[in-house]
C-alpha positions, 0 to 999 in steps of 0.5 A: 834396593833393600839391604837385608842386613840393614832392616831393623825389623830383622835385627832388633830384638822385640824386647829391646828399647829403640830410639832414633839418633836425631830424637835422642840428640834433640832431647839432650840439647841438640838444636838442629832437629827442625832443620834436618826435618825441613831438609829431608822434606826438600830432599824428598820433593827433589827426589820425586821430581828427579824420578818423574823426569827420569821416567819421562826420559825413559819413555821418550828414549823407548819411543825413539828406539822403537821408531829408529830405522837401523837396518842400513846401519846394522848391515854396515856394522855386520860387514865390518864384523861389529854387529851381533844379532840381539838374543832373546831373553834367557838365550844366554842362560840356556846357552851356558846350561847346554855347554859342557862343564869346564874341566877342574883345574888342579 
């Protein structure tokens, strides 16, 4: 997710000098810059592992959903009034577009 208000390239004027807070702190006596770099590398490795596991689980879930035979279950849900037939992508948007506009409240 990108937050445009947080993008340095959009908000920093090209003629202004910039620095990173960690660099500024370490140059003025802060002794934990190396620790922060090490922890950041560990965080990146863990994030990559988590993402790979997440992708693998998504593939397994998609295969299971595709292989599942829900015809009997869906018919029972429909008998009780709980099953709604899935709509095609964009069908809801088209439905709202074709509906008359609601009257303005006073």
